C-alpha positions as CSV (number, residue, x, y, z in Angstrom):
1,M,-66.6,96.0,-31.1
2,A,-66.0,93.8,-33.8
3,S,-69.1,91.6,-36.1
4,A,-69.8,90.0,-33.4
5,E,-74.1,90.5,-35.3
6,I,-72.4,87.8,-38.1
7,E,-72.1,84.8,-38.1
8,Q,-68.5,84.2,-39.0
9,P,-66.8,81.1,-39.8
10,Q,-65.0,77.7,-37.7
11,G,-61.4,79.1,-37.4
12,G,-59.2,79.8,-40.2
13,A,-56.2,82.1,-40.6
14,L,-58.8,84.9,-42.9
15,Q,-61.4,84.8,-40.9
16,T,-58.8,85.5,-37.7
17,A,-56.7,88.4,-40.2
18,K,-60.0,90.5,-40.3
19,D,-60.5,89.9,-37.4
20,L,-57.8,91.6,-37.1
21,F,-58.3,94.0,-39.1
22,S,-61.0,95.3,-38.6
23,G,-59.9,96.7,-34.5
24,A,-57.3,97.7,-35.3
25,V,-59.3,100.5,-37.8
26,G,-61.9,100.5,-35.0
27,G,-59.2,101.6,-32.7
28,I,-58.0,104.3,-34.9
29,A,-61.6,106.3,-34.0
30,Q,-61.8,104.8,-30.9
31,V,-58.9,107.6,-30.2
32,L,-59.8,110.5,-32.4
33,I,-63.5,110.1,-30.5
34,G,-61.7,109.2,-26.9
35,Q,-58.6,111.5,-26.4
36,P,-60.2,115.0,-24.7
37,F,-62.4,113.0,-23.0
38,D,-59.9,110.9,-21.2
39,I,-57.2,113.7,-20.6
40,V,-59.8,115.1,-18.6
41,K,-60.6,111.4,-16.4
42,V,-56.8,111.3,-16.4
43,R,-56.7,115.1,-14.8
44,L,-59.9,114.1,-12.2
45,Q,-58.2,110.8,-11.3
46,T,-54.4,111.7,-10.2
47,S,-55.3,115.5,-9.5
48,N,-57.3,117.3,-6.5
49,Q,-56.9,121.2,-8.3
50,Y,-60.2,120.7,-10.2
51,S,-63.4,120.6,-8.2
52,G,-65.0,118.4,-10.9
53,A,-65.4,118.2,-15.0
54,V,-66.4,121.7,-16.3
55,E,-63.3,123.1,-14.1
56,A,-61.1,120.5,-15.8
57,A,-62.2,121.4,-19.5
58,A,-62.3,124.6,-18.7
59,S,-59.0,124.6,-16.7
60,I,-56.9,123.0,-19.3
61,Y,-58.2,124.9,-22.6
62,K,-57.1,128.1,-20.7
63,N,-54.0,127.4,-19.7
64,E,-52.5,125.1,-22.7
65,G,-55.3,125.7,-25.7
66,A,-57.6,123.3,-27.8
67,L,-54.9,121.0,-28.7
68,A,-53.6,120.3,-25.5
69,F,-57.4,117.5,-25.2
70,Y,-55.0,115.5,-28.1
71,K,-51.4,115.5,-25.4
72,G,-50.0,112.5,-25.4
73,T,-52.4,111.1,-29.0
74,L,-49.4,109.5,-31.2
75,T,-48.8,107.0,-28.5
76,P,-53.1,105.4,-27.9
77,L,-53.3,106.7,-31.9
78,I,-50.8,104.2,-33.4
79,G,-51.1,101.9,-29.6
80,I,-54.4,101.2,-29.0
81,G,-55.1,100.1,-33.0
82,A,-52.7,97.8,-31.8
83,C,-55.2,97.2,-29.0
84,V,-57.7,96.9,-29.9
85,S,-56.8,94.7,-33.2
86,V,-55.6,92.3,-30.0
87,Q,-59.4,91.8,-28.6
88,F,-61.3,91.8,-31.4
89,G,-59.1,88.9,-32.8
90,A,-58.9,87.0,-29.5
91,F,-62.1,87.3,-28.4
92,H,-63.4,86.0,-31.5
93,A,-60.4,83.6,-31.3
94,A,-61.5,82.1,-27.5
95,R,-65.6,82.5,-29.4
96,R,-64.6,80.4,-32.1
97,W,-62.7,77.7,-29.4
98,L,-65.8,77.7,-26.7
99,E,-68.8,77.1,-29.6
100,A,-66.4,73.9,-30.8
101,R,-65.8,72.5,-27.2
102,N,-69.8,73.0,-26.3
103,A,-70.3,71.3,-30.3
104,G,-67.8,68.5,-28.6
105,R,-69.3,67.9,-25.8
106,G,-72.6,67.8,-28.0
107,K,-74.9,70.8,-26.4
108,A,-75.9,73.8,-28.6
109,S,-72.0,75.4,-29.7
110,D,-74.2,78.8,-28.9
111,L,-72.5,80.5,-26.0
112,N,-74.5,81.3,-22.8
113,Y,-73.3,84.8,-21.0
114,G,-70.6,83.1,-19.4
115,Q,-68.4,82.3,-21.1
116,Y,-68.6,85.4,-23.4
117,F,-67.5,87.1,-20.0
118,A,-64.5,84.6,-20.0
119,A,-64.2,85.0,-23.8
120,G,-63.8,88.8,-23.2
121,A,-62.3,88.4,-20.4
122,F,-59.4,86.3,-22.1
123,A,-59.4,89.4,-24.8
124,G,-58.5,91.5,-22.5
125,V,-55.6,89.6,-20.4
126,A,-54.2,90.0,-24.1
127,N,-54.0,93.1,-24.4
128,A,-52.8,94.0,-21.8
129,P,-49.6,93.1,-22.4
130,L,-50.1,96.7,-25.3
131,S,-52.4,98.7,-23.2
132,G,-50.2,98.6,-19.9
133,P,-47.1,100.4,-21.4
134,I,-48.5,102.2,-23.8
135,E,-51.4,103.8,-20.9
136,H,-48.4,104.4,-19.0
137,I,-47.1,106.6,-21.8
138,R,-50.1,108.6,-22.3
139,I,-50.8,108.8,-18.8
140,R,-47.6,110.9,-17.9
141,L,-47.8,112.8,-21.2
142,Q,-51.4,114.4,-20.3
143,S,-50.6,115.0,-16.8
144,Q,-46.8,117.1,-16.9
145,P,-47.3,120.3,-15.4
146,H,-47.3,122.7,-18.3
147,G,-45.0,125.3,-20.7
148,A,-41.7,125.7,-18.0
149,G,-42.0,122.5,-16.2
150,R,-42.6,120.4,-19.3
151,L,-41.2,117.0,-18.2
152,Y,-41.1,115.2,-21.1
153,D,-40.5,116.3,-25.0
154,G,-42.7,113.2,-26.7
155,P,-43.5,110.0,-26.6
156,L,-40.0,108.7,-27.3
157,D,-38.7,110.3,-25.0
158,C,-41.0,109.1,-21.5
159,I,-40.4,106.4,-22.6
160,R,-36.2,107.3,-22.3
161,K,-37.3,109.0,-19.4
162,V,-39.4,107.3,-17.1
163,S,-36.9,103.5,-18.4
164,A,-33.9,105.3,-16.6
165,Q,-35.9,106.9,-13.7
166,S,-36.7,103.5,-13.0
167,G,-33.9,101.1,-13.3
168,G,-34.4,99.8,-17.1
169,A,-37.6,99.8,-19.5
170,L,-39.5,96.4,-18.8
171,R,-39.4,98.1,-15.1
172,G,-40.8,101.5,-15.6
173,L,-42.9,101.6,-18.5
174,Y,-45.1,98.2,-16.8
175,R,-45.3,100.5,-13.9
176,G,-49.4,98.8,-12.5
177,E,-49.3,95.4,-15.1
178,V,-50.9,93.9,-12.4
179,V,-53.7,96.5,-12.2
180,T,-54.0,96.3,-15.3
181,V,-54.7,93.0,-15.8
182,W,-57.1,92.8,-13.5
183,R,-58.9,96.1,-15.3
184,E,-58.6,94.3,-18.6
185,A,-60.2,91.6,-17.6
186,F,-63.0,92.9,-15.7
187,A,-63.7,95.9,-18.6
188,Y,-63.3,93.7,-21.4
189,G,-65.2,90.3,-20.0
190,A,-68.9,93.4,-19.3
191,W,-68.3,95.5,-22.5
192,F,-67.9,91.7,-24.7
193,T,-71.4,90.7,-23.2
194,A,-72.9,93.3,-22.4
195,F,-72.9,93.9,-26.3
196,E,-73.6,90.1,-27.3
197,Y,-76.5,90.2,-24.9
198,L,-78.6,93.3,-26.8
199,M,-77.7,92.0,-29.7
200,N,-79.2,88.6,-28.5
201,A,-82.3,90.2,-27.1
202,D,-82.7,92.4,-30.6
203,A,-82.9,89.8,-32.1
204,A,-85.7,87.8,-30.3
205,R,-87.2,90.1,-29.7
206,N,-87.7,91.8,-32.9
207,G,-87.8,87.8,-34.6
208,I,-85.2,89.0,-36.8
209,D,-81.7,86.9,-36.9
210,R,-79.1,89.6,-35.9
211,K,-77.8,90.1,-39.6
212,Q,-81.4,92.3,-39.8
213,I,-80.1,94.5,-37.3
214,P,-79.5,98.2,-37.9
215,S,-76.7,100.3,-37.9
216,Y,-78.0,102.7,-34.9
217,K,-79.0,99.7,-33.2
218,I,-75.5,98.3,-33.3
219,A,-74.5,102.0,-32.6
220,L,-76.6,102.3,-29.6
221,Y,-76.1,98.8,-27.8
222,G,-72.0,99.7,-28.5
223,G,-72.8,102.5,-26.5
224,L,-73.9,101.1,-23.4
225,A,-72.0,98.2,-23.9
226,G,-68.8,101.2,-22.9
227,E,-71.6,102.1,-20.1
228,V,-70.9,98.8,-18.7
229,L,-67.1,98.8,-19.6
230,W,-66.1,101.3,-16.9
231,L,-69.7,100.6,-14.3
232,A,-67.8,97.1,-14.2
233,S,-63.0,98.1,-14.3
234,Y,-63.5,101.9,-12.8
235,P,-61.9,101.4,-9.1
236,F,-59.1,99.5,-11.2
237,D,-58.5,102.5,-13.4
238,V,-58.3,104.8,-11.0
239,V,-55.3,102.8,-9.1
240,K,-53.3,102.0,-12.7
241,S,-53.9,106.0,-13.1
242,K,-52.1,107.0,-10.0
243,M,-49.2,104.5,-9.8
244,Q,-49.0,105.1,-13.6
245,T,-47.8,109.1,-12.2
246,D,-46.3,107.8,-9.5
247,A,-43.3,109.5,-8.5
248,F,-39.5,107.1,-8.4
249,G,-36.9,106.1,-5.5
250,A,-37.9,107.8,-1.9
251,Q,-40.7,110.0,-3.8
252,Q,-42.8,106.6,-5.1
253,K,-46.0,106.6,-3.3
254,Y,-47.3,103.6,-4.6
255,P,-44.6,100.5,-4.5
256,T,-47.7,97.9,-4.8
257,M,-51.1,97.8,-6.5
258,R,-52.7,96.6,-2.3
259,A,-50.4,99.8,-1.5
260,C,-52.6,102.3,-3.7
261,F,-55.5,100.6,-2.9
262,S,-55.0,101.2,0.9
263,A,-53.3,104.6,0.7
264,T,-56.3,105.9,-2.0
265,W,-59.1,104.2,0.1
266,R,-57.8,105.7,3.6
267,A,-57.8,110.1,1.8
268,D,-60.9,109.8,0.2
269,G,-63.2,106.8,1.4
270,V,-65.7,104.8,-1.7
271,R,-65.3,108.6,-3.5
272,G,-61.5,108.0,-4.5
273,F,-62.5,104.9,-6.1
274,W,-65.1,106.5,-8.8
275,K,-63.0,110.2,-9.5
276,G,-63.9,111.0,-12.7
277,I,-65.9,109.0,-13.4
278,G,-69.0,111.3,-14.7
279,P,-65.9,112.3,-17.3
280,T,-65.0,108.9,-18.1
281,L,-69.2,107.8,-19.3
282,L,-69.6,111.1,-20.8
283,R,-66.8,109.7,-23.2
284,A,-68.0,105.4,-23.1
285,M,-71.3,106.3,-25.3
286,P,-69.2,107.7,-28.7
287,V,-66.5,106.2,-28.2
288,S,-67.7,102.6,-27.4
289,A,-70.9,103.2,-31.1
290,G,-68.2,105.0,-32.5
291,T,-65.8,101.6,-32.1
292,F,-69.5,99.3,-33.0
293,A,-69.4,101.2,-36.1
294,V,-66.5,101.2,-37.1
295,V,-66.3,98.0,-36.7
296,E,-68.9,96.8,-38.9
297,M,-68.6,98.5,-41.6
298,T,-65.3,97.9,-42.2
299,M,-65.7,94.2,-41.5
300,R,-69.4,94.6,-44.4
301,A,-66.6,95.8,-46.7
302,I,-64.4,93.1,-46.3
303,N,-66.8,90.0,-46.9
């Protein structure tokens, strides 16, 4: 998470630039830590050939090699840095706007937790135009067959083929965008709110300023916030993954978000919306903790 524990100036282009830069650095760390977990999650969400995360990971390693855990990394490495940058920039911009609004009404400028959720949801929605196509390409690269059955030679080839098969670049790349917006709003509303709650509770419990909370606690609270993020948004993520690995033309099974929700419910019931949640939660703790820690160190270095 961005350095929410630091008292930041009200507005200003320089502060916004710092928020964006620290988010970008945190995003790169997030991809490098989380990519192996993510490919296992995607395989479990979009296939029935594995009984669980351990079998999926073992099969990937045996049949595709260790480097397969970083399939499709180039796209998110470039893109997720931009996404996390937007998340933090948008969250802090919304937070400052809400603080000024509170003060203008003669109230304390501090946000309540409903406002933190709104600022986080705004950050998620602002991020969706970037995260939708980036994750779509990553998921197709992660889920494609290995060896002779390989469908795409890399991110650019995937973009070209998806665009051609869908009748246009925007239509193809933005498949599943509606459910992506819903996922991002719930995910980042919950993420930022959980982190703020844990930080504020620690400061109040120990009678200290938020700046005095040590880095290891910031990482711990960031990791816990990551668990909350996925518990709040996972069913949307399952539907998004299914839509973004769906076939084209007459073979397409999920033309809309509603159709995908209905088909998942008919096939597997409630369980169908939580496939792959185990490795996702396992991934969430180190990824989110690492993001918080890296962003915090970056913010301290540039402030």
